[in-house]
N, C-alpha and C positions, 0 to 999 in steps of 0.2 A: 504494500500499499504506500502510495506517495502523497505528501501533502505539502502544498506551498501555502504558507500562512501569512496573510497580509497584516494581521494584528501583531505578530511577533517577528515579521521579516525574516522567515527562515524556510529552508527546504529540507524535508526529512523523509527518509524511506523506512518503513516499519514492516514488521510481520506480526501476524495475530495467530496464537496457538492456544486452543482451549479458552477462547474468550479474552486472552491476555494480549494486549498490544505492547510491543517493544521496539525501540528504534534499533536499526541495524548498524553495526560498526562499519565505518568507511575504511576501505582497503588502505593500509599504511598508517592508520590511526586507530588507537584503541579507545573506546569510550567516546563521550561527547553526545551531541544531539544534532545530527545533520549538519547544515552549513548555514551561516548567516548570508542572506541575500535579500535585496529590496524586492518586495512583492506589492506594487502599487495597486490600491483598491480601485474598483469601478473601471477596470480594463481587462481585456482578453489576454490570456497567457497561453503558451504552449508548454505542456509537461510531457516528457518522454521517458520511457524506460526501455532500454534495449537489454535483452538477456540471451544468454547462451549457457545451458547447463546451470551452474551455480553462481555465475557472475552476472551482475546487474549493473548497467551504466545508467546514471540518472542525469537527464538534461532539463533545463528550464530555459524557455525562450530561445532555444537554438544553441545554448551553451552547455556543454557537458560539465557538471559540477563535481561529480565524484563516481566512484564504483564501490559496490559492495559484494561480498561473497557469502552465500548462505545456501545450505543444501537441506533445509528443513523439509521442504516440499519437492518430491522427486518425480511425482506423476503430473501429467497434464491436469489443469484445473479450470477455474473460472476467473473472469475478470469482473471487478465491480468497481462502483464509484462511491465515494465517502465525503461527507460534508459534515461540519459541526453546527450545532443550533445557533452559535453566535456569528454566523456568516450567512450571506446570500451567494450562492454559487450556481453558475450555469455551466453546462457541459455541451460541447458541440463537436462533431467529427471525431468520435471516439473509435479507435481502431487498435487491434492487437495482433501479434504474431511474433514467433521466434526469430531472432536474428540468425542468418545463415552464416 
């Protein structure tokens, strides 16, 4: 799960296991909470996650911000959209697929 937060100006990649959400560690950095990045409110943004096996690359507005590695989920699954109650969020042109 990826979140670009206009209230906190950050971009975070999470996983949820048994109802518990936790931020994923960025490759080359242990701990922390995503990256600080301006997320202007009331404007369209592009979020992209490219994945191959256990490696995920996270991009925001065309700029790759970081990569994570996580092998919690090994089988094909579903894609979902998430928003929190303290924000108004619109989604458009949602696509997904594995990077070749």
